[in-house]
ZAPASE-671675 format. One line per 2 residues: number of its first residue (from 0); for each residue x, z, y of N, C-alpha, C. Coordinates in nm, 3 decimals. Layout:
# ZAPASE-671675
NUM = X/Z/Y/X/Z/Y/X/Z/Y | ...
# end
This chain:
# ZAPASE-671675
0 = 11.265/20.087/14.755/11.227/20.104/14.599/11.074/20.123/14.632 | 11.049/20.233/14.655/10.896/20.274/14.705/10.809/20.164/14.726
2 = 10.838/20.087/14.811/10.798/19.958/14.839/10.732/19.895/14.728 | 10.822/19.878/14.648/10.856/19.771/14.549/10.738/19.809/14.422
4 = 10.625/19.910/14.418/10.566/19.965/14.334/10.439/19.972/14.384 | 10.375/19.864/14.279/10.241/19.869/14.305/10.163/19.929/14.296
6 = 10.182/20.057/14.223/10.056/20.113/14.142/10.109/20.256/14.215 | 9.996/20.342/14.262/10.030/20.470/14.296/10.033/20.557/14.226
8 = 10.166/20.680/14.245/10.179/20.736/14.172/10.165/20.919/14.213 | 10.028/20.898/14.276/9.981/21.023/14.325/9.903/21.130/14.198
10 = 10.015/21.227/14.221/9.944/21.318/14.118/10.042/21.326/13.992 | 10.116/21.213/14.008/10.218/21.215/13.890/10.385/21.194/13.897
12 = 10.408/21.225/14.023/10.568/21.214/14.068/10.563/21.389/14.124 | 10.726/21.411/14.135/10.751/21.502/14.196/10.911/21.466/14.283
14 = 10.870/21.501/14.419/10.985/21.463/14.483/11.063/21.558/14.544 | 11.226/21.500/14.506/11.297/21.616/14.520/11.415/21.627/14.617
16 = 11.420/21.625/14.747/11.475/21.626/14.820/11.665/21.678/14.768 | 11.765/21.580/14.743/11.856/21.583/14.650/11.945/21.576/14.777
18 = 12.042/21.705/14.835/12.099/21.678/14.952/12.245/21.705/14.917 | 12.359/21.690/14.980/12.499/21.720/14.976/12.532/21.822/14.898
20 = 12.645/21.859/14.877/12.644/21.986/14.798/12.646/22.112/14.877 | 12.641/22.245/14.873/12.644/22.390/14.939/12.740/22.399/14.915
22 = 12.763/22.534/15.061/12.892/22.609/15.039/12.906/22.680/14.912 | 12.805/22.755/14.879/12.788/22.824/14.786/12.827/22.707/14.639
24 = 12.760/22.643/14.589/12.791/22.484/14.427/12.908/22.503/14.506 | 12.997/22.508/14.600/13.105/22.454/14.630/13.197/22.573/14.586
26 = 13.164/22.697/14.634/13.245/22.784/14.642/13.253/22.844/14.447 | 13.168/22.868/14.376/13.063/22.899/14.254/13.202/22.794/14.144
28 = 13.244/22.663/14.201/13.278/22.595/14.110/13.421/22.576/14.165 | 13.485/22.669/14.235/13.618/22.718/14.313/13.652/22.574/14.388
30 = 13.567/22.471/14.454/13.612/22.354/14.502/13.582/22.356/14.645 | 13.540/22.461/14.696/13.531/22.524/14.862/13.698/22.506/14.921
32 = 13.732/22.457/14.996/13.832/22.481/15.104/13.888/22.619/15.172 | 13.956/22.616/15.197/14.044/22.768/15.205/14.037/22.777/15.333
34 = 13.986/22.673/15.448/13.991/22.635/15.585/13.837/22.590/15.614 | 13.834/22.645/15.728/13.668/22.586/15.769/13.653/22.445/15.846
36 = 13.801/22.417/15.909/13.833/22.309/15.955/13.841/22.175/15.867 | 13.927/22.217/15.755/13.908/22.148/15.607/13.783/22.118/15.542
38 = 13.719/22.228/15.547/13.598/22.182/15.485/13.476/22.081/15.579 | 13.543/22.108/15.691/13.414/22.020/15.802/13.491/21.851/15.747
40 = 13.614/21.897/15.816/13.691/21.733/15.764/13.603/21.652/15.689 | 13.618/21.736/15.494/13.616/21.629/15.411/13.487/21.670/15.357
42 = 13.389/21.730/15.405/13.229/21.695/15.412/13.183/21.809/15.291 | 13.074/21.737/15.228/12.975/21.791/15.115/12.948/21.662/15.004
44 = 12.953/21.569/15.016/12.912/21.428/14.963/12.996/21.458/14.843 | 12.941/21.483/14.710/12.947/21.474/14.543/13.084/21.414/14.483
46 = 13.068/21.263/14.526/13.161/21.166/14.527/13.323/21.208/14.570 | 13.352/21.284/14.653/13.481/21.334/14.728/13.545/21.500/14.606
48 = 13.450/21.509/14.501/13.511/21.621/14.466/13.538/21.546/14.285 | 13.484/21.415/14.274/13.552/21.333/14.147/13.623/21.241/14.158
50 = 13.668/21.212/14.257/13.822/21.163/14.228/13.896/21.200/14.365 | 14.035/21.141/14.384/14.150/21.180/14.398/14.155/21.061/14.590
52 = 14.053/20.974/14.592/14.100/20.877/14.692/14.064/20.993/14.853 | 14.113/20.910/14.914/14.154/20.990/15.058/14.008/20.963/15.101
54 = 14.036/21.083/15.196/13.893/21.116/15.269/13.853/20.967/15.334 | 13.906/20.933/15.408/13.851/20.804/15.554/13.840/20.700/15.401
56 = 13.893/20.686/15.282/13.865/20.550/15.214/13.711/20.623/15.180 | 13.690/20.727/15.110/13.536/20.715/15.081/13.460/20.697/15.207
58 = 13.506/20.779/15.271/13.366/20.797/15.453/13.383/20.610/15.460 | 13.516/20.521/15.489/13.467/20.416/15.506/13.383/20.299/15.388
60 = 13.427/20.369/15.220/13.369/20.284/15.156/13.169/20.343/15.171 | 13.147/20.443/15.175/13.020/20.494/15.230/12.945/20.424/15.348
62 = 13.041/20.429/15.474/12.963/20.340/15.605/12.901/20.176/15.542 | 13.045/20.129/15.477/12.992/19.984/15.457/12.928/19.964/15.379
64 = 12.905/20.020/15.243/12.807/20.027/15.119/12.642/20.082/15.249 | 12.658/20.225/15.260/12.490/20.204/15.259/12.477/20.236/15.403
66 = 12.555/20.251/15.529/12.501/20.226/15.711/12.538/20.059/15.665 | 12.611/19.989/15.677/12.642/19.852/15.727/12.518/19.763/15.587
68 = 12.561/19.791/15.530/12.466/19.689/15.445/12.354/19.727/15.384 | 12.283/19.856/15.336/12.160/19.903/15.306/12.087/19.930/15.395
70 = 12.072/19.973/15.542/12.025/20.006/15.612/11.973/19.889/15.722 | 12.110/19.788/15.702/12.095/19.695/15.812/12.010/19.595/15.732
72 = 11.978/19.599/15.563/11.896/19.529/15.453/11.739/19.576/15.527 | 11.737/19.730/15.514/11.631/19.763/15.494/11.543/19.738/15.676
74 = 11.657/19.742/15.755/11.572/19.780/15.912/11.573/19.620/15.960 | 11.630/19.572/15.887/11.699/19.402/15.963/11.758/19.400/16.065
76 = 11.830/19.479/16.100/11.937/19.504/16.230/12.008/19.378/16.271 | 12.017/19.337/16.349/12.106/19.193/16.307/12.211/19.240/16.400
78 = 12.236/19.313/16.468/12.392/19.367/16.577/12.408/19.474/16.545 | 12.543/19.462/16.382/12.573/19.560/16.313/12.679/19.676/16.408
80 = 12.726/19.590/16.520/12.814/19.641/16.619/12.742/19.737/16.708 | 12.648/19.700/16.777/12.548/19.777/16.809/12.522/19.947/16.745
82 = 12.462/19.895/16.661/12.430/20.005/16.578/12.563/20.102/16.467 | 12.674/20.067/16.508/12.792/20.116/16.477/12.841/20.229/16.609
84 = 12.800/20.166/16.716/12.825/20.252/16.835/12.708/20.333/16.844 | 12.567/20.309/16.839/12.470/20.371/16.811/12.498/20.545/16.733
86 = 12.558/20.483/16.580/12.594/20.566/16.531/12.706/20.690/16.595 | 12.777/20.665/16.644/12.906/20.714/16.684/12.860/20.811/16.817
88 = 12.748/20.734/16.858/12.736/20.813/16.978/12.626/20.943/16.955 | 12.542/20.934/16.836/12.495/21.004/16.771/12.591/21.128/16.753
90 = 12.672/21.078/16.676/12.768/21.178/16.618/12.846/21.267/16.709 | 12.907/21.241/16.825/12.919/21.278/16.946/12.816/21.368/17.058
92 = 12.725/21.366/16.955/12.568/21.419/17.052/12.557/21.538/16.982 | 12.608/21.610/16.871/12.601/21.673/16.759/12.546/21.786/16.831
94 = 12.430/21.893/16.833/12.425/22.002/16.815/12.347/21.984/17.010 | 12.316/21.902/17.027/12.258/21.853/17.149/12.122/21.827/17.166
96 = 12.053/21.837/17.199/11.920/21.772/17.233/11.909/21.623/17.277 | 11.817/21.576/17.196/11.772/21.401/17.204/11.706/21.333/17.300
98 = 11.811/21.260/17.412/11.698/21.165/17.484/11.742/21.071/17.472 | 11.600/21.002/17.441/11.652/20.871/17.402/11.690/20.795/17.501
100 = 11.623/20.797/17.606/11.650/20.710/17.718/11.870/20.708/17.754 | 11.895/20.819/17.747/12.015/20.850/17.821/12.130/20.766/17.665
102 = 12.061/20.805/17.506/12.088/20.731/17.435/12.099/20.562/17.437 | 11.966/20.550/17.447/11.961/20.381/17.459/12.057/20.296/17.540
104 = 12.051/20.385/17.685/12.111/20.355/17.790/12.295/20.313/17.763 | 12.369/20.387/17.681/12.488/20.433/17.668/12.499/20.341/17.507
106 = 12.427/20.259/17.479/12.465/20.210/17.376/12.441/20.065/17.425 | 12.321/20.029/17.497/12.271/19.895/17.547/12.173/19.873/17.471
108 = 12.118/19.920/17.456/11.959/19.898/17.362/11.852/19.986/17.411 | 11.743/19.912/17.383/11.596/19.952/17.484/11.573/20.074/17.414
110 = 11.498/20.195/17.469/11.427/20.333/17.391/11.357/20.335/17.248 | 11.282/20.137/17.249/11.190/20.187/17.178/11.276/20.097/17.045
112 = 11.404/20.061/17.035/11.496/20.033/16.942/11.591/20.180/16.907 | 11.650/20.248/16.975/11.704/20.368/16.948/11.597/20.471/16.886
114 = 11.435/20.525/16.942/11.344/20.554/16.847/11.369/20.517/16.718 | 11.386/20.351/16.703/11.367/20.307/16.545/11.471/20.318/16.500
116 = 11.586/20.358/16.537/11.700/20.348/16.463/11.772/20.465/16.407 | 11.701/20.599/16.538/11.676/20.760/16.467/11.652/20.751/16.370
118 = 11.466/20.689/16.360/11.338/20.698/16.288/11.411/20.668/16.120 | 11.516/20.567/16.119/11.536/20.527/15.998/11.696/20.618/15.952
120 = 11.739/20.671/16.052/11.876/20.743/16.028/11.779/20.880/15.965 | 11.751/20.922/16.019/11.656/21.003/15.958/11.571/21.033/15.832
122 = 11.516/20.940/15.811/11.407/20.903/15.693/11.547/20.848/15.574 | 11.648/20.832/15.602/11.783/20.777/15.515/11.828/20.923/15.489
124 = 11.838/21.029/15.559/11.951/21.162/15.541/12.064/21.135/15.581 | 12.067/21.071/15.701/12.210/21.039/15.753/12.185/21.142/15.888
126 = 12.045/21.105/15.991/12.072/21.247/16.082/11.963/21.343/16.054 | 11.957/21.480/16.098/11.862/21.603/16.053/11.811/21.631/16.204
128 = 11.716/21.619/16.248/11.682/21.664/16.378/11.602/21.835/16.321 | 11.676/21.960/16.403/11.642/22.030/16.418/11.508/22.087/16.546
130 = 11.406/22.119/16.492/11.276/22.124/16.586/11.307/22.239/16.686 | 11.215/22.229/16.787/11.331/22.362/16.880/11.109/22.450/16.886
132 = 11.188/22.584/16.896/11.092/22.697/16.868/10.969/22.746/16.946 | 10.851/22.724/16.962/10.756/22.728/17.045/10.699/22.887/17.073
134 = 10.620/22.891/16.919/10.551/23.040/16.962/10.501/23.085/17.065 | 10.562/23.236/17.091/10.558/23.284/17.197/10.631/23.285/17.334
136 = 10.680/23.190/17.304/10.806/23.187/17.406/10.752/23.011/17.512 | 10.701/22.949/17.447/10.644/22.827/17.448/10.681/22.784/17.599
138 = 10.620/22.850/17.714/10.660/22.809/17.813/10.771/22.838/17.905 | 10.859/22.875/17.852/11.011/22.892/17.939/11.087/22.773/17.801
140 = 11.033/22.696/17.668/11.149/22.635/17.611/11.146/22.528/17.619 | 11.280/22.428/17.579/11.281/22.305/17.596/11.213/22.250/17.481
142 = 11.141/22.158/17.431/11.047/22.059/17.371/11.102/21.964/17.277 | 11.218/21.897/17.301/11.305/21.837/17.219/11.367/21.909/17.110
144 = 11.398/21.815/17.060/11.504/21.878/16.903/11.645/21.855/16.892 | 11.730/21.900/16.823/11.893/21.896/16.822/11.908/21.809/16.734
146 = 12.020/21.739/16.749/12.048/21.585/16.655/12.138/21.688/16.606 | 12.144/21.660/16.431/12.237/21.705/16.333/12.290/21.610/16.263
148 = 12.393/21.597/16.155/12.418/21.509/16.097/12.425/21.616/15.913 | 12.336/21.521/15.840/12.344/21.589/15.716/12.493/21.607/15.624
150 = 12.608/21.524/15.674/12.682/21.564/15.618/12.815/21.569/15.727 | 12.843/21.682/15.713/12.974/21.726/15.871/13.061/21.655/15.880
152 = 13.106/21.582/15.735/13.226/21.533/15.701/13.230/21.344/15.766 | 13.079/21.301/15.714/13.056/21.207/15.808/13.101/21.191/15.914
154 = 12.984/21.321/15.981/12.954/21.255/16.131/13.151/21.310/16.215 | 13.234/21.357/16.115/13.382/21.378/16.139/13.440/21.240/16.147
156 = 13.421/21.186/16.053/13.460/21.027/16.035/13.405/20.940/16.139 | 13.273/20.946/16.181/13.235/20.843/16.245/13.322/20.906/16.375
158 = 13.343/20.987/16.410/13.379/21.025/16.539/13.519/21.012/16.522 | 13.586/20.982/16.448/13.739/20.965/16.404/13.842/21.075/16.419
160 = 13.842/21.190/16.362/13.904/21.304/16.375/13.905/21.348/16.241 | 14.034/21.443/16.281/14.047/21.474/16.121/14.083/21.638/16.140
162 = 14.117/21.715/16.048/14.127/21.867/16.037/14.183/21.910/16.152 | 14.333/21.827/16.141/14.419/21.955/16.264/14.334/21.917/16.395
164 = 14.272/21.796/16.448/14.219/21.753/16.557/14.097/21.903/16.555 | 14.036/21.877/16.475/13.908/21.963/16.520/13.942/22.115/16.469
166 = 14.043/22.133/16.475/14.069/22.303/16.494/14.140/22.303/16.591 | 14.217/22.271/16.661/14.224/22.256/16.794/14.155/22.198/16.938
168 = 14.048/22.159/16.867/13.957/22.066/17.016/13.837/22.221/16.996 | 13.831/22.326/17.050/13.771/22.409/17.071/13.607/22.362/17.069
170 = 13.573/22.225/17.179/13.411/22.181/17.226/13.377/22.107/17.084 | 13.479/22.016/17.013/13.455/21.968/16.896/13.416/22.049/16.766
172 = 13.494/22.137/16.746/13.504/22.263/16.659/13.398/22.338/16.633 | 13.313/22.368/16.803/13.215/22.445/16.779/13.093/22.376/16.738
174 = 13.067/22.236/16.777/12.993/22.128/16.745/12.922/22.121/16.579 | 13.093/22.088/16.545/13.085/22.072/16.387/13.056/22.156/16.307
176 = 13.121/22.283/16.350/13.109/22.416/16.254/12.956/22.460/16.265 | 12.902/22.447/16.388/12.748/22.449/16.371/12.630/22.354/16.312
178 = 12.693/22.235/16.303/12.643/22.164/16.225/12.662/22.223/16.036 | 12.782/22.211/16.048/12.821/22.267/15.917/12.721/22.356/15.875
180 = 12.688/22.500/15.947/12.587/22.627/15.898/12.473/22.582/15.907 | 12.451/22.507/15.985/12.253/22.482/15.998/12.256/22.401/15.861
182 = 12.332/22.308/15.832/12.248/22.237/15.714/12.298/22.287/15.594 | 12.366/22.397/15.621/12.377/22.477/15.468/12.284/22.565/15.479
184 = 12.242/22.628/15.568/12.107/22.660/15.541/11.983/22.590/15.519 | 11.972/22.489/15.540/11.855/22.422/15.516/11.889/22.359/15.384
186 = 11.976/22.352/15.282/12.039/22.322/15.180/11.971/22.462/15.076 | 11.994/22.512/15.135/11.999/22.684/15.055/11.831/22.724/15.074
188 = 11.790/22.660/15.142/11.611/22.684/15.172/11.541/22.596/15.117 | 11.627/22.463/15.058/11.495/22.404/14.987/11.600/22.377/14.861
190 = 11.711/22.440/14.826/11.733/22.442/14.680/11.664/22.596/14.594 | 11.623/22.684/14.689/11.629/22.812/14.616/11.472/22.798/14.660
192 = 11.412/22.727/14.735/11.263/22.754/14.738/11.228/22.859/14.809 | 11.333/22.889/14.956/11.295/22.992/14.985/11.131/22.996/15.098
194 = 11.089/22.875/15.140/10.992/22.827/15.224/11.005/22.853/15.348 | 11.128/22.868/15.407/11.146/22.947/15.604/11.128/22.755/15.684
196 = 11.094/22.751/15.767/11.118/22.680/15.865/11.204/22.693/15.923 | 11.295/22.632/15.947/11.433/22.592/16.078/11.339/22.569/16.208
198 = 11.437/22.598/16.317/11.445/22.595/16.456/11.560/22.687/16.534 | 11.543/22.548/16.657/11.648/22.675/16.723/11.577/22.687/16.870
200 = 11.627/22.758/16.968/11.563/22.814/17.106/11.629/22.801/17.239 | 11.571/22.740/17.285/11.644/22.723/17.456/11.544/22.713/17.587
202 = 11.576/22.806/17.618/11.520/22.844/17.747/11.564/22.775/17.865 | 11.497/22.747/18.003/11.526/22.714/18.139/11.640/22.725/18.190
204 = 11.641/22.872/18.192/11.776/22.897/18.201/11.905/22.910/18.097 | 11.903/22.830/17.990/12.013/22.811/17.887/12.002/22.894/17.816
206 = 11.916/23.007/17.798/11.922/23.104/17.701/11.919/23.011/17.542 | 11.992/23.077/17.471/12.021/23.031/17.307/11.975/23.107/17.206
208 = 11.914/23.038/17.078/11.961/23.108/16.964/11.980/22.986/16.895 | 12.071/23.005/16.862/12.132/22.849/16.753/12.052/22.793/16.658
210 = 12.026/22.889/16.568/11.940/22.882/16.434/11.794/23.006/16.415 | 11.684/22.986/16.431/11.576/23.037/16.382/11.485/23.038/16.291
212 = 11.504/23.112/16.181/11.424/23.083/16.000/11.303/23.201/16.036 | 11.196/23.085/16.045/11.024/23.142/15.991/10.971/23.116/15.908
214 = 10.910/23.245/15.855/10.836/23.241/15.705/10.712/23.297/15.741 | 10.588/23.265/15.772/10.473/23.367/15.808/10.510/23.426/15.948
216 = 10.431/23.542/15.982/10.501/23.676/16.064/10.667/23.715/16.025 | 10.741/23.650/15.936/10.906/23.688/15.952/10.951/23.586/15.991
218 = 11.047/23.674/16.099/11.120/23.543/16.240/11.236/23.607/16.190 | 11.345/23.531/16.167/11.507/23.585/16.200/11.593/23.502/16.245
220 = 11.645/23.550/16.391/11.717/23.495/16.458/11.849/23.504/16.396 | 11.956/23.368/16.464/12.075/23.351/16.424/12.164/23.299/16.492
222 = 12.281/23.366/16.528/12.392/23.297/16.603/12.514/23.256/16.513 | 12.547/23.130/16.577/12.683/23.069/16.482/12.813/23.084/16.644
224 = 12.879/23.097/16.540/13.029/23.106/16.607/13.158/23.050/16.546 | 13.200/22.943/16.623/13.339/22.909/16.543/13.458/22.992/16.582
226 = 13.429/23.124/16.583/13.529/23.172/16.655/13.570/23.263/16.571 | 13.702/23.358/16.537/13.690/23.389/16.381/13.732/23.547/16.459
228 = 13.738/23.614/16.534/13.707/23.723/16.576/13.555/23.745/16.644 | 13.505/23.875/16.631/13.407/23.958/16.659/13.391/23.976/16.804
230 = 13.318/23.901/16.873/13.299/23.985/17.008/13.151/23.997/17.062 | 13.121/24.152/17.094/13.001/24.202/17.140/12.910/24.147/17.197
232 = 12.956/24.027/17.303/12.868/23.924/17.405/12.780/23.882/17.291 | 12.876/23.845/17.154/12.789/23.701/17.098/12.669/23.721/17.073
234 = 12.625/23.864/17.014/12.486/23.933/17.006/12.396/23.931/17.094 | 12.410/23.941/17.228/12.317/23.918/17.357/12.171/23.813/17.333
236 = 12.215/23.728/17.295/12.090/23.614/17.307/12.012/23.648/17.159 | 12.057/23.699/17.054/11.999/23.707/16.971/11.917/23.835/16.944
238 = 11.996/23.961/17.016/11.886/24.095/17.036/11.797/24.071/17.165 | 11.846/23.965/17.242/11.716/23.974/17.311/11.581/23.892/17.305
240 = 11.635/23.792/17.202/11.485/23.687/17.134/11.420/23.859/17.037 | 11.524/23.897/16.988/11.435/24.007/16.896/11.350/24.103/16.940
242 = 11.388/24.137/17.095/11.325/24.214/17.181/11.186/24.133/17.218 | 11.219/24.046/17.254/11.109/23.986/17.286/10.974/23.926/17.217
244 = 11.032/23.918/17.067/10.909/23.885/17.005/10.932/24.040/16.923 | 10.961/24.117/16.949/10.971/24.236/16.877/10.940/24.222/16.683
246 = 11.075/24.167/16.681/11.101/24.153/16.512/11.181/24.256/16.465 | 11.134/24.287/16.395/11.202/24.378/16.234/11.326/24.356/16.207
248 = 11.335/24.207/16.175/11.458/24.212/16.120/11.591/24.197/16.174 | 11.685/24.295/16.089/11.817/24.267/16.179/11.833/24.116/16.188
250 = 11.861/24.078/16.299/11.935/23.924/16.296/12.069/23.945/16.277 | 12.100/23.807/16.276/12.261/23.782/16.220/12.332/23.670/16.288
252 = 12.449/23.708/16.229/12.590/23.586/16.323/12.644/23.564/16.192 | 12.667/23.437/16.230/12.800/23.337/16.111/12.882/23.317/16.199
254 = 13.011/23.361/16.137/13.129/23.291/16.245/13.210/23.272/16.131 | 13.349/23.166/16.176/13.489/23.158/16.131/13.590/23.229/16.065
256 = 13.548/23.360/16.073/13.638/23.506/16.021/13.609/23.481/15.841 | 13.702/23.605/15.848/13.698/23.594/15.661/13.614/23.683/15.596
258 = 13.582/23.818/15.706/13.523/23.917/15.658/13.387/23.958/15.707 | 13.269/23.971/15.579/13.141/24.002/15.599/13.133/24.143/15.700
260 = 13.073/24.183/15.790/13.057/24.279/15.884/12.923/24.338/15.861 | 12.857/24.409/15.763/12.739/24.483/15.826/12.718/24.554/15.878
262 = 12.615/24.576/15.976/12.679/24.661/16.089/12.501/24.730/16.143 | 12.531/24.807/16.208/12.371/24.882/16.207/12.248/24.782/16.268
264 = 12.278/24.726/16.399/12.169/24.604/16.427/12.168/24.490/16.405 | 12.276/24.448/16.304/12.286/24.309/16.289/12.376/24.276/16.207
266 = 12.373/24.167/16.112/12.462/24.151/16.023/12.546/24.033/16.037 | 12.696/24.050/15.988/12.740/23.972/16.063/12.793/23.880/15.908
268 = 12.838/23.778/15.888/12.857/23.694/15.773/13.002/23.593/15.809 | 13.082/23.551/15.742/13.175/23.503/15.724/13.086/23.415/15.646
270 = 13.163/23.234/15.719/13.118/23.104/15.721/13.065/23.102/15.507 | 13.201/23.134/15.453/13.239/23.100/15.275/13.066/23.191/15.276
272 = 12.997/23.330/15.299/12.882/23.337/15.274/12.763/23.350/15.357 | 12.729/23.238/15.410/12.650/23.230/15.494/12.478/23.189/15.424
274 = 12.507/23.181/15.300/12.359/23.168/15.240/12.388/23.332/15.197 | 12.472/23.444/15.255/12.381/23.577/15.201/12.236/23.607/15.350
276 = 12.287/23.527/15.411/12.160/23.529/15.514/12.012/23.521/15.445 | 11.984/23.456/15.353/11.870/23.484/15.295/11.853/23.550/15.181
278 = 11.952/23.593/15.111/11.993/23.683/15.012/11.919/23.832/15.023 | 12.018/23.871/15.175/11.951/23.975/15.208/11.855/24.024/15.331
280 = 11.776/23.854/15.328/11.678/23.907/15.398/11.509/23.889/15.267 | 11.580/23.875/15.238/11.509/23.850/15.107/11.420/23.963/15.086
282 = 11.550/24.066/15.060/11.539/24.193/15.008/11.569/24.301/15.059 | 11.488/24.265/15.195/11.495/24.361/15.318/11.361/24.466/15.281
# end
């Protein structure tokens, strides 16, 4: 539609990114699923909470009308079967760093086509690229961004998994749980205008921090775990990162359990309260 507007609207228009519902919005409306794996499977699109259609029916309709028709029209994608395969392969790579050559080879397309398709999916708010954090640790950190979906329910549907499968398969649960939490942090950051930049960090030895919130000199490392019980080893990387950068903030961990656990050196939040991450950091 923007391309059809002949007159410039510079200085007379405000663009607001309206993302799918957040965990706090669903919670305030008593619509949040009791279990995290059910919430992952259902997703966060408002349409799912306005009708009683099956989840699979909703996402099939979404893919048919938006991805297969609208995106195909916008980018003149001729081979829709290859595009659907590309979308599926993206879903299986949630939480992984993006390698265009590997993604293109597995799909059977050129790297340039893969780059173009990723670009349109990102511009259309299907795929979100989380950039790597460089700053003082640049020499040892990966440069590629990590791939996530703006809605984890859509990703689950594309992968062909249901809530029980998600619960039982630890690797897939970890990927999708991380996707849900990182995108919820993005929603909170945009909705409340906190002004943080979101990153992840990984070094050549695969030491990793799942999420980093940065605003000026304010840096907060966050670990995300799809586990219902806490183990002290979960804090190892965020404590290491805190010490390397001499960060004064308490690091945070978001997990799949049911209790918040404020501790001396770290804040632990249950998944239903992951938005506390911003509230507590603002109050420090």
